[in-house]
C-alpha positions in Angstrom: -2.3 21.8 64.5 -2.1 25.5 64.4 -3.0 27.9 61.6 0.7 28.6 61.0 1.4 24.9 60.4 -1.6 24.7 57.9 -0.3 27.9 56.2 3.2 26.5 55.9 1.9 23.2 54.6 -0.2 24.9 52.0 2.6 27.2 50.9 5.0 24.2 50.5 2.4 22.3 48.5 1.8 25.4 46.3 5.6 25.9 45.8 6.0 22.2 44.9 3.1 22.3 42.5 4.4 25.4 40.7 7.9 23.9 40.6 6.5 20.7 39.0 4.4 22.7 36.5 7.1 25.1 35.3 10.0 22.7 35.5 8.5 20.4 32.7 10.6 20.7 29.6 9.0 20.1 26.2 10.3 17.0 24.4 12.0 17.4 21.0 9.2 15.4 19.4 6.6 17.9 20.6 7.9 20.5 18.2 8.7 18.1 15.3 6.3 18.3 12.5 3.8 15.5 12.6 4.0 12.9 9.8 1.0 12.3 7.6 -0.3 8.8 6.9 1.2 9.1 3.4 4.6 9.9 4.8 4.4 6.8 7.0 3.3 4.6 4.1 6.1 5.9 1.9 8.6 5.1 4.7 7.2 1.6 5.0 7.3 1.1 1.2 10.9 2.2 1.2 11.8 -0.2 4.0 10.1 -3.1 2.1 12.0 -2.3 -1.1 15.3 -2.1 1.0 14.5 -5.5 2.5 13.9 -6.9 -1.0 17.3 -5.6 -2.2 19.0 -7.0 0.9 17.1 -10.4 0.4 18.3 -10.5 -3.2 21.9 -9.8 -2.1 21.9 -12.4 0.6 20.3 -15.0 -1.7 23.1 -14.4 -4.2 25.6 -14.7 -1.4 24.2 -18.2 -0.7 22.6 -17.4 2.7 19.1 -18.5 1.6 17.9 -21.6 -0.1 15.8 -21.0 -3.3 12.6 -22.0 -1.5 13.2 -19.7 1.4 14.2 -16.9 -0.9 11.0 -17.2 -3.0 8.8 -17.5 0.1 10.3 -14.4 1.7 10.3 -12.5 -1.6 6.6 -13.3 -2.2 5.6 -12.2 1.3 7.5 -8.9 0.9 5.9 -8.3 -2.5 2.5 -8.9 -1.1 3.2 -6.5 1.8 4.5 -3.9 -0.7 1.3 -4.3 -2.8 -0.8 -3.7 0.3 1.1 -0.6 1.2 0.8 0.7 -2.4 -2.9 0.0 -2.4 -3.3 1.9 0.9 -1.3 4.8 -0.6 -3.7 4.9 -3.5 -6.6 5.0 -1.0 -5.0 7.9 1.0 -4.3 9.9 -2.2 -7.7 9.0 -3.7 -6.2 7.1 -6.5 -4.3 10.1 -7.8 -0.7 9.1 -8.4 1.8 11.1 -6.3 5.3 11.8 -7.3 6.4 9.0 -5.0 4.2 6.4 -6.6 5.2 7.6 -10.1 8.9 7.3 -9.0 8.2 3.7 -7.7 6.4 2.7 -10.9 9.4 4.0 -12.9 11.9 2.1 -10.7 9.9 -1.1 -11.0 9.8 -0.9 -14.8 13.7 -0.5 -14.8 14.3 -3.6 -12.7 
């Protein structure tokens, strides 16, 4: 191998490396604001409540037996209680607007 071949090989490797480095495009999620633990818990809580509403609707529509409805409802309520307890831990036991809103909604229903 001559010095010219080595030089050409190194130059091609350098060009390929630079192309790879500068051709990477940032993903949309890279610039999105990161969600806090509390945001994640509130989303989970909202999903559980939505599941409870759907379960109630489907039970009234006759898609679930009473035993299945009660079992599923109980497991969703337990999961909701765990999420709410974790939200209290994250906030240091201080009620957030979200937990106050949830408490108000629960009193209404």
